[in-house]
C-alpha positions in Angstrom: -27.7 -72.9 -142.6 -29.8 -72.0 -139.6 -29.1 -68.5 -138.5 -29.9 -66.8 -135.1 -30.1 -63.2 -134.2 -29.9 -61.3 -130.9 -32.9 -59.6 -129.4 -31.9 -56.1 -130.3 -31.5 -57.1 -134.0 -34.8 -59.0 -134.1 -36.6 -56.1 -132.5 -35.1 -53.6 -135.0 -36.3 -55.8 -137.9 -39.7 -56.1 -136.4 -40.0 -52.4 -136.0 -39.1 -51.9 -139.7 -41.6 -54.4 -140.8 -44.4 -53.2 -138.5 -44.0 -49.7 -139.9 -45.2 -51.1 -143.3 -48.1 -53.2 -141.9 -51.5 -52.5 -140.4 -51.5 -52.5 -136.6 -51.3 -55.9 -135.0 -50.6 -57.7 -138.3 -47.3 -59.1 -137.1 -48.7 -60.5 -133.9 -51.5 -62.1 -135.8 -49.0 -63.8 -138.2 -47.1 -65.2 -135.2 -50.3 -66.3 -133.5 -51.5 -68.1 -136.7 -48.2 -70.0 -137.0 -48.3 -70.8 -133.3 -51.9 -72.1 -133.4 -51.1 -74.2 -136.4 -48.1 -75.8 -134.7 -50.2 -76.5 -131.6 -52.9 -78.1 -133.7 -50.4 -80.4 -135.2 -49.1 -81.4 -131.8 -52.7 -82.0 -130.5 -53.8 -84.0 -133.6 -57.4 -83.3 -132.7 -58.2 -79.8 -131.7 -62.0 -80.1 -131.1 -62.5 -81.0 -127.4 -58.8 -80.5 -126.4 -58.1 -78.7 -123.2 -55.6 -75.9 -123.6 -54.2 -73.6 -121.0 -52.5 -70.3 -121.9 -49.9 -69.0 -119.4 -49.9 -65.3 -120.4 -47.5 -62.8 -119.1 -47.7 -59.1 -119.6 -45.5 -58.8 -122.8 -46.0 -59.5 -126.4 -45.4 -63.2 -126.0 -48.4 -63.3 -123.7 -50.4 -61.6 -126.5 -49.1 -64.1 -129.1 -50.3 -66.9 -126.8 -53.7 -65.4 -126.2 -54.3 -64.8 -129.9 -53.2 -68.4 -130.6 -55.5 -69.6 -127.8 -58.4 -67.7 -129.5 -57.7 -69.5 -132.8 -57.8 -72.9 -131.0 -61.0 -72.0 -129.2 -62.7 -71.1 -132.5 -61.8 -74.7 -133.6 -63.5 -76.2 -130.7 -60.8 -76.4 -128.0 -61.6 -75.6 -124.4 -59.1 -72.8 -123.7 -58.4 -71.3 -120.3 -56.1 -68.3 -119.7 -53.9 -68.0 -116.6 -53.0 -64.3 -116.4 -49.8 -63.6 -114.4 -50.5 -59.9 -114.5 -54.2 -59.5 -115.0 -54.1 -55.7 -115.1 -51.3 -55.8 -117.8 -52.5 -58.7 -120.0 -52.5 -57.9 -123.7 -55.9 -56.3 -124.1 -56.5 -57.3 -127.8 -55.4 -60.9 -127.2 -57.5 -61.3 -124.1 -60.6 -59.8 -125.8 -60.2 -62.1 -128.8 -59.8 -65.1 -126.5 -63.0 -64.3 -124.6 -64.9 -63.5 -127.7 -63.9 -66.8 -129.2 -65.3 -68.8 -126.3 -62.2 -69.0 -124.1 -62.2 -68.0 -120.4 -59.9 -66.9 -117.6 -59.2 -69.9 -115.4 -60.9 -69.8 -112.0 -58.3 -72.2 -110.5 -55.0 -72.1 -112.5 -53.7 -75.3 -110.9 -56.9 -77.3 -111.6 -56.8 -76.1 -115.2 -53.2 -77.1 -115.6 -53.8 -80.5 -114.1 -56.4 -81.3 -116.7 -54.7 -79.7 -119.7 -53.7 -81.5 -122.9 -51.5 -78.6 -124.0 -50.0 -75.6 -122.2 -48.8 -72.5 -124.0 -45.9 -70.9 -122.2 -46.2 -67.2 -122.8 -45.0 -66.1 -119.4 -41.9 -64.1 -120.5 -40.6 -62.9 -123.9 -37.2 -62.7 -125.6 -36.2 -59.8 -123.3 -36.6 -61.9 -120.1 -33.5 -62.2 -117.9 -32.7 -63.9 -114.6 -35.0 -66.8 -114.5 -38.7 -66.9 -113.6 -40.2 -64.5 -111.1 -41.3 -66.1 -107.8 -45.0 -65.9 -108.6 -44.5 -67.8 -111.9 -42.5 -70.7 -110.5 -45.5 -72.7 -109.0 -47.3 -72.4 -112.3 -44.3 -73.5 -114.3 -43.8 -76.5 -112.0 -47.5 -77.4 -112.3 -47.4 -77.2 -116.1 -44.3 -79.4 -116.2 -45.8 -81.8 -113.6 -49.0 -82.3 -115.7 -49.5 -84.7 -118.6 -49.8 -81.8 -121.0 -47.6 -81.0 -123.9 -45.8 -77.7 -123.0 -45.2 -75.4 -126.0 -42.9 -72.4 -125.4 -43.8 -69.2 -127.3 -40.6 -67.8 -128.9 -38.4 -69.4 -126.2 -38.9 -71.1 -122.9 -39.7 -68.7 -120.1 -36.7 -68.2 -117.7 -34.1 -68.7 -120.4 -32.1 -65.9 -122.0 -32.4 -65.4 -125.7 -29.1 -63.8 -126.4 -26.8 -66.1 -124.4 -28.5 -69.4 -123.7 -28.0 -68.9 -120.0 -30.5 -70.0 -117.4 -30.0 -67.9 -114.3 -32.7 -69.2 -112.1 -35.7 -71.5 -112.6 -37.0 -71.9 -116.1 -39.8 -73.8 -117.8 -38.7 -76.9 -119.7 -40.8 -77.1 -122.9 -41.6 -80.2 -125.0 -41.4 -77.9 -128.1 -40.8 -74.3 -128.9 -42.3 -72.2 -131.7 -40.2 -69.2 -132.5 -41.0 -66.3 -134.8 -39.1 -64.6 -137.6 -35.6 -65.8 -136.7 -33.9 -68.3 -134.3 -32.5 -66.7 -131.2 -29.0 -67.7 -130.0 -30.3 -69.2 -126.8 -32.4 -71.8 -128.7 -29.2 -73.3 -130.1 -26.9 -73.1 -127.1 -27.2 -75.0 -123.8 -28.4 -74.8 -121.2 -31.3 -73.0 -122.7 -31.3 -75.2 -125.8 -32.0 -78.2 -123.5 -35.1 -76.5 -122.2 -36.5 -75.8 -125.7 -37.2 -79.2 -127.1 -37.7 -79.4 -130.9 -37.8 -75.9 -132.3 -40.1 -74.8 -135.2 -39.5 -71.5 -136.9 -42.6 -69.5 -138.1 -41.7 -67.0 -140.8 -43.4 -63.7 -140.3 -41.7 -61.6 -143.0 -38.5 -60.5 -141.2 -36.0 -62.0 -143.6 -35.3 -58.9 -145.7 -35.0 -56.7 -142.6 -32.3 -58.9 -140.9 -28.6 -58.3 -141.5 -26.7 -60.7 -143.7 -24.4 -61.7 -140.9 -26.1 -63.4 -138.0 -24.9 -63.6 -134.4 -24.9 -67.4 -134.4 -25.4 -70.0 -137.0 -25.6 -73.8 -137.3 -24.5 -75.9 -140.3 -26.9 -78.4 -141.9 -26.2 -81.4 -144.1 -26.0 -79.3 -147.3 -23.6 -76.9 -145.7 -21.3 -79.6 -144.5 -21.4 -81.3 -147.9 -20.3 -78.1 -149.7 -17.4 -77.6 -147.3 -16.3 -81.2 -147.0 -13.2 -81.9 -149.2 -13.6 -84.4 -151.9 -10.8 -86.0 -153.9 -10.6 -84.9 -157.6 -9.2 -87.0 -160.5 -5.7 -85.4 -160.1 -5.6 -85.7 -156.3 -2.6 -87.2 -154.6 -2.0 -87.6 -150.9 -0.5 -84.1 -150.6 -3.4 -82.5 -152.3 -5.8 -84.4 -150.0 -3.8 -83.2 -147.0 -1.1 -84.7 -144.8 -1.7 -84.2 -141.1 0.8 -84.7 -138.4 -0.5 -86.2 -135.2 1.4 -85.8 -131.9 -0.5 -87.9 -129.3 -0.3 -90.7 -126.9 2.1 -91.7 -124.1 3.1 -94.8 -122.1 0.1 -94.1 -119.9 -2.3 -93.3 -122.7 -1.3 -95.3 -125.8 -4.9 -95.6 -127.0 -5.0 -91.8 -127.6 -2.5 -92.2 -130.4 -4.5 -94.9 -132.1 -7.8 -93.1 -131.8 -6.4 -89.7 -133.0 -4.8 -91.4 -136.1 -8.1 -93.3 -136.7 -10.0 -90.0 -136.7 -7.5 -88.5 -139.2 -7.6 -91.4 -141.6 -11.3 -92.0 -141.4 -11.9 -88.3 -141.9 -10.2 -88.3 -145.3 -6.5 -87.4 -144.7 -4.3 -88.2 -147.7 -1.7 -89.4 -145.2 -1.0 -89.3 -141.5 2.5 -88.7 -140.0 2.5 -89.9 -136.4 5.0 -88.6 -133.8 5.1 -90.1 -130.4 5.8 -93.2 -128.2 2.7 -95.1 -129.6 4.3 -95.9 -133.0 4.1 -99.7 -132.6 0.4 -99.5 -131.6 -0.3 -97.1 -134.5 1.4 -99.2 -137.1 -0.2 -102.4 -135.9 -3.6 -100.9 -136.3 -2.9 -98.6 -139.3 0.0 -99.8 -141.4 -0.5 -96.9 -143.8 0.6 -94.4 -141.2 4.0 -92.8 -141.4 5.7 -92.9 -138.0 8.6 -90.8 -136.6 10.3 -91.2 -133.3 11.9 -87.7 -133.1 10.5 -84.3 -132.6 7.6 -83.1 -134.8 9.9 -80.6 -136.6 11.9 -83.6 -138.0 8.9 -85.6 -139.1 8.7 -84.4 -142.7 6.2 -82.5 -144.7 2.7 -81.9 -143.2 0.0 -79.4 -144.0 -1.4 -79.2 -140.4 -0.7 -80.6 -136.9 -3.0 -82.0 -134.3 -1.2 -82.2 -130.9 -2.2 -83.0 -127.4 -4.3 -86.1 -126.9 -2.9 -88.4 -124.2 0.6 -86.7 -124.1 0.6 -86.6 -120.4 3.7 -85.0 -118.9 5.5 -85.0 -122.3 3.2 -82.3 -123.7 5.2 -79.1 -123.2 8.1 -79.7 -125.6 5.9 -81.2 -128.3 3.5 -78.3 -128.2 6.3 -75.8 -128.3 7.8 -77.5 -131.3 4.5 -77.7 -133.2 3.5 -74.1 -132.5 6.8 -73.0 -134.0 5.7 -74.4 -137.4 4.2 -72.4 -140.2 1.2 -74.6 -140.8 -2.2 -74.7 -139.0 -2.2 -76.3 -135.6 -4.9 -77.9 -133.5 -4.2 -78.1 -129.8 -6.2 -80.4 -127.6 -6.3 -82.1 -124.2 -2.8 -82.2 -122.5 -1.5 -79.7 -125.1 -3.8 -77.0 -123.6 -2.5 -77.2 -120.0 0.6 -75.1 -120.5 -0.6 -73.0 -123.4 0.7 -69.4 -123.5 -1.7 -66.9 -125.0 1.0 -64.7 -126.3 2.7 -67.6 -128.1 -0.5 -68.5 -129.8 -1.4 -64.9 -130.7 1.9 -64.3 -132.4 1.6 -67.3 -134.7 1.3 -66.4 -138.4 -0.6 -69.6 -139.2 -4.1 -70.4 -137.8 -4.5 -72.1 -134.4 -7.5 -74.1 -133.3 -8.0 -74.9 -129.6 -10.5 -77.7 -128.7 -11.1 -77.7 -125.0 -13.9 -79.3 -123.0 -15.6 -77.2 -120.3 -13.0 -78.2 -117.6 -10.1 -77.3 -119.8 -11.7 -74.1 -120.9 -12.3 -73.2 -117.2 -8.6 -73.7 -116.5 -7.6 -71.5 -119.4 -10.0 -68.8 -118.3 -9.2 -69.1 -114.6 -12.9 -69.7 -113.7 -14.9 -72.7 -112.5 -16.2 -75.4 -114.8 -19.8 -74.4 -113.7 -19.2 -70.9 -115.0 -18.2 -72.1 -118.4 -21.1 -74.6 -118.7 -23.6 -72.0 -117.6 -22.3 -69.3 -120.0 -21.0 -71.3 -122.9 -21.4 -68.6 -125.6 -19.6 -65.9 -123.5 -16.8 -68.4 -122.6 -16.0 -69.5 -126.2 -15.9 -65.8 -127.3 -13.6 -64.9 -124.4 -11.2 -67.7 -125.2 -11.1 -66.8 -128.9 -10.4 -63.2 -128.0 -7.8 -64.0 -125.3 -5.7 -66.4 -127.4 -6.4 -64.8 -130.8 -7.3 -68.3 -132.0 -10.3 -70.2 -133.2 -11.8 -72.1 -130.3 -14.0 -75.3 -130.4 -15.7 -75.6 -127.0 -16.8 -79.2 -126.7 -19.9 -80.1 -124.7 -23.6 -80.7 -125.0 -23.7 -78.0 -127.6 -20.3 -77.6 -129.2 -19.5 -74.0 -130.2 -16.9 -72.8 -132.6 -15.8 -69.1 -132.4 -13.1 -67.3 -134.4 -11.2 -64.3 -133.0 -12.8 -60.9 -133.8 -16.4 -60.1 -134.5 -16.5 -60.6 -138.3 -17.8 -64.2 -138.2 -20.7 -65.5 -136.2 -20.2 -68.3 -133.7 -21.3 -71.7 -134.9 -23.3 -74.1 -132.9 -23.2 -77.8 -133.7 -26.7 -79.3 -134.0 -25.4 -82.9 -134.1 -24.2 -83.1 -130.5 -25.3 -86.3 -128.7 -24.7 -87.8 -125.3 -23.3 -90.9 -127.0 -20.1 -88.9 -127.4 -19.6 -88.9 -123.6 -17.2 -91.8 -123.9 -13.5 -92.2 -123.3 -11.4 -91.3 -126.4 -14.1 -89.6 -128.4 -12.3 -86.3 -128.1 -9.1 -87.9 -129.5 -11.1 -89.0 -132.6 -12.4 -85.5 -133.0 -8.8 -84.1 -132.8 -7.6 -86.3 -135.6 -10.6 -85.8 -137.8 -10.5 -82.0 -137.4 -6.7 -82.0 -138.0 -7.3 -83.8 -141.3 -9.7 -81.1 -142.4 -7.2 -78.4 -141.5 -4.6 -80.3 -143.6 -7.1 -80.5 -146.5 -7.3 -76.7 -146.6 -10.4 -75.8 -144.6 -9.9 -72.7 -142.4 -9.9 -73.3 -138.7 -13.6 -72.2 -138.2 -14.8 -74.5 -141.0 -12.6 -77.4 -140.0 -13.9 -77.2 -136.4 -17.5 -76.8 -137.5 -17.4 -79.6 -140.0 -15.4 -81.9 -137.7 -17.9 -81.4 -134.8 -20.8 -82.1 -137.1 -19.4 -85.3 -138.6 -18.2 -86.4 -135.2 -21.8 -86.1 -133.8 -23.4 -87.7 -136.9 -20.9 -90.6 -136.7 -21.8 -91.2 -133.1 -25.5 -91.2 -134.0 -25.0 -93.6 -136.9 -22.8 -95.9 -134.7 -25.5 -96.0 -132.0 -28.3 -96.7 -134.5 -26.2 -99.4 -136.2 -24.9 -101.5 -133.4 -27.0 -100.6 -130.3 -25.6 -98.8 -127.3 -23.3 -98.0 -125.6 -20.8 -97.2 -128.3 -17.0 -96.8 -128.1 -14.7 -94.1 -129.5 -13.4 -96.6 -132.0 -16.9 -97.2 -133.2 -17.3 -93.4 -133.7 -14.1 -93.4 -135.8 -15.3 -96.3 -137.8 -18.6 -94.6 -138.6 -16.9 -91.5 -139.9 -16.8 -92.6 -143.6 -20.6 -93.3 -143.4 -21.1 -89.9 -141.9 -19.2 -88.3 -144.8 -21.3 -90.2 -147.3 -24.5 -89.3 -145.5 -23.9 -85.6 -145.7 -23.1 -85.8 -149.3 -26.6 -87.2 -149.9 -27.9 -83.8 -148.8 -30.5 -85.4 -146.6 -31.2 -83.0 -143.7 -31.5 -85.3 -140.6 -30.8 -82.7 -137.9 -32.6 -83.9 -134.8 -35.1 -81.8 -133.0 -35.4 -78.9 -135.4 -38.0 -78.2 -138.2 
């Protein structure tokens, strides 16, 4: 599990640790890890040209001390001081004593750089880059240098992942002590590149419950249901799927595919797509009447492709006493009070546009503040919410459990019908007994992994059906406990 902590928590942990250490020891630990990461990216340090963009905070100090270490190994290091009178005195003195210099012409230095260290702002920065930093950030990004962010990319917000203004897009980020939520949540996540965590001794000073977490292969393997010797279809889970319409018959087939490929013991399908479902999946149990007459299920997935027929089906399913997943057309007429008063768990799976409609805001507002949006939806409906998108987030109501970010997201899922597959898959996990938060997190992880496997196997582009067909391989892959999470070390 990768865990992330907000700025206030990280600073409190740092304060506790610094009280036990000699002055400056924590910064030197961070700088050592940063310099080692930069050396690995450069390959050959001697003769490399490094530019340090140093702001006035501790991140500027980390960058200057790391620059000093690289200078001692033979790199030509030039510092660009955004606030010369407030530059970290110890870091600057160490850099100069190690053979580094202050750049005479910042833009000339950036144009010739092999590596740029972004220490402009720290984890407390808000509101994007200041005007005087923007030209330097653009010059760094326009050069051929590898740009390494110190702790997080300047201009992004550590606690929220928001980017409210211009921000520097890094090729890689080296963060210290703990991940910050913004490194795992878009749009800031997209600016970070691959992230390396440098341990500096904070572990015992951080609380046991983080603000945000991300499952890894081993976590998914532990949560993923596995048939036992005495299993039957009911012990494995029977999921009811209410999906499809005359206009969208494929939604029924894809949702059922996701449920079956995700390991459901059986699928009861309700809707007008029965003929198409049976033709593709003869093992399905079909019912023409209302969901309440379909027979025994342990969970429902309702909404994909229902069109104008959604209202009655959603009302019928929400009246049941089993977990319910609501997606797509099922979300349009959802009443918060009805959801809040359910005794059984409810999982809502909107994309940004659907979330915006539920919140009464614009899609842009949801996409720019994904973490705040998923938390607000969970609180408003008293339900677990899986907010689909570039970084899928899963939030449970209340503050007891951290939000989960899915590290397996991929643009290959931006294809018609992939959300229908996710609905069926996640519904099958609910039916197997996972709670709504685990079902949503595991479903999103396997969905993304299946898309990656399908793309690697058959070339691109891929279809939603190919994603569904790759789900068994994804399940086998996570059980091998091989951590293949992209872009994180």
